[in-house]
C-alpha positions in Angstrom: 33.9 96.6 12.6 36.7 95.6 12.4 39.5 97.7 11.2 40.4 97.1 7.7 44.0 97.3 8.1 47.1 95.2 6.8 50.8 95.0 6.5 52.8 93.3 4.7 56.5 92.3 3.2 57.9 90.5 0.7 61.4 89.7 0.0 62.9 88.0 -3.1 66.1 88.3 -5.2 64.6 91.0 -7.2 62.9 92.8 -4.7 61.9 93.7 -0.5 58.7 95.5 0.0 56.8 96.7 3.0 53.3 97.7 2.4 50.6 98.6 4.7 47.1 100.0 3.6 44.0 100.9 5.4 40.7 100.7 3.4 39.2 103.0 5.4 41.3 105.6 5.3 41.7 109.0 3.9 44.0 109.2 1.0 47.3 109.2 3.2 49.8 108.4 0.6 53.9 107.7 1.4 55.4 105.9 -1.8 58.8 105.5 -2.4 59.6 102.9 -5.1 62.3 104.6 -7.3 60.1 104.9 -10.2 59.0 108.5 -9.9 55.3 108.2 -12.0 55.0 105.2 -10.7 54.9 106.6 -7.0 52.9 109.5 -8.5 50.2 106.8 -10.1 49.8 105.4 -6.4 49.8 108.1 -5.1 46.9 108.6 -6.9 45.3 105.5 -6.7 45.5 105.8 -3.4 44.4 109.5 -3.2 41.3 108.4 -4.6 40.2 105.4 -3.4 40.5 107.3 0.1 42.6 104.5 0.9 45.9 105.1 3.5 49.1 103.5 1.9 52.8 103.2 2.7 54.9 101.4 0.3 58.5 101.2 0.2 60.0 99.0 -2.8 64.0 98.6 -3.2 63.9 96.7 -6.2 66.9 95.9 -8.6 66.6 99.0 -11.2 69.8 98.4 -12.3 67.7 95.9 -13.9 64.6 97.3 -15.4 61.5 98.4 -13.7 59.6 95.2 -14.6 60.4 93.1 -11.2 59.9 96.1 -9.3 55.9 96.9 -10.8 55.2 93.7 -10.7 55.9 93.0 -6.8 54.2 96.0 -6.0 51.6 95.3 -7.1 51.3 91.4 -5.7 51.8 92.7 -2.4 48.8 95.3 -2.6 46.8 93.1 -3.8 47.5 90.6 -1.2 47.0 93.4 1.1 43.5 94.2 -0.9 42.1 90.3 -0.4 43.6 90.3 3.2 41.9 93.7 4.5 38.3 92.2 2.9 38.1 89.1 4.8 35.1 87.4 4.1 34.1 90.3 2.0 30.6 90.5 3.9 28.7 92.9 3.7 30.1 95.2 1.2 28.8 96.8 -1.9 31.1 94.4 -4.4 30.2 95.9 -7.7 31.3 99.4 -8.9 31.8 101.3 -11.9 33.8 104.6 -12.3 34.3 106.4 -15.5 37.2 109.3 -14.7 38.4 112.5 -17.0 42.0 114.1 -17.0 41.3 116.4 -19.8 41.0 114.6 -23.2 41.1 111.3 -21.7 38.6 109.5 -20.2 38.9 105.9 -18.7 35.9 103.2 -17.5 36.9 101.1 -15.0 34.4 98.1 -13.6 35.1 96.5 -10.3 34.0 92.8 -9.1 35.3 92.2 -5.3 34.1 88.5 -6.7 37.0 86.7 -5.4 37.9 85.5 -8.9 40.3 87.2 -10.1 40.5 88.3 -14.1 41.8 91.4 -15.2 41.3 92.9 -19.3 43.0 96.1 -19.1 43.1 97.8 -22.3 45.0 101.3 -21.8 45.8 101.9 -25.5 49.4 103.2 -24.7 52.1 104.4 -27.3 54.8 105.8 -25.7 57.6 103.4 -24.6 58.3 105.3 -21.4 56.5 108.1 -19.4 59.2 109.3 -16.9 61.2 106.1 -15.9 58.2 103.8 -15.9 58.1 101.5 -19.0 54.4 101.9 -20.4 53.8 98.0 -20.7 54.3 97.8 -17.2 51.4 100.0 -16.6 48.7 97.5 -17.6 50.7 95.1 -16.1 49.9 96.6 -12.6 46.6 96.4 -13.1 46.8 92.6 -14.1 49.0 91.5 -11.4 46.8 93.7 -9.0 43.8 92.0 -9.7 45.1 88.4 -9.5 46.4 88.7 -6.0 44.0 91.2 -4.7 41.3 88.2 -6.7 39.0 90.7 -8.2 37.8 91.3 -11.7 38.8 94.3 -13.0 37.9 96.2 -16.3 39.7 99.2 -17.5 39.4 100.9 -20.7 41.0 104.1 -21.5 37.7 105.2 -23.6 39.8 107.9 -25.7 42.7 110.3 -25.0 45.6 111.2 -27.2 48.0 112.5 -24.2 49.5 108.6 -22.5 50.6 111.0 -19.4 46.7 111.3 -19.2 45.7 108.1 -20.1 47.6 106.4 -17.8 46.3 109.0 -15.0 43.0 108.6 -15.5 43.1 104.9 -15.2 45.0 105.0 -12.2 42.0 107.1 -10.5 39.1 105.3 -12.0 40.3 102.3 -11.1 41.0 104.1 -7.4 37.0 105.5 -7.7 35.7 102.1 -8.5 37.9 100.9 -5.4 36.1 103.1 -3.0 32.9 102.5 -3.9 32.8 98.8 -4.0 35.0 97.9 -0.8 32.2 100.6 1.4 30.2 99.1 3.8 25.9 99.0 2.2 24.2 99.0 5.9 24.3 94.9 5.8 25.7 91.8 7.3 25.1 90.3 4.0 27.6 87.6 1.8 26.8 89.9 -1.8 26.1 86.3 -3.5 23.8 84.0 -4.0 26.2 81.0 -3.1 26.7 82.3 0.4 30.4 83.1 -0.3 32.7 84.5 -2.6 34.9 82.4 -4.5 
């Protein structure tokens, strides 16, 4: 079994990012984006997916948080896609329900090679810390596109937007942990013989 570890850089006029992702890690994260609540969510994602994630982003936060959140999502998705390779022998599908106090989120993942994000978090606040709430679903959308995954995330209940957001990252993490796992075969998990 080859190691599923990828390190990529992304440099634009808006952001400068280095990302290293290990799909077979221990949930260790070193995340520095300059956006505290976003760092917390990405650390949560790594912890519960059991991915090792090292991410450093220097973005144009003097403008706002959009470019940093979007570009971090894009590079994490790129790393996931590269680390999965041909996606042979993986479980491919997974579903997770995760509560956080009164909040409950369902995440369903298909590592199909075909991106399709369907994200419904029901967030009502404008911001959580310095992270705009509108950028939280946008993170999942951008991640799904470059990760080439079908990703459905639905917050089923909850009153507190911190809880809603954190439950969504945890649910996605748990579903990803299951979907990337090897199923004990060397089969391509598709009747087509390939994923795309």
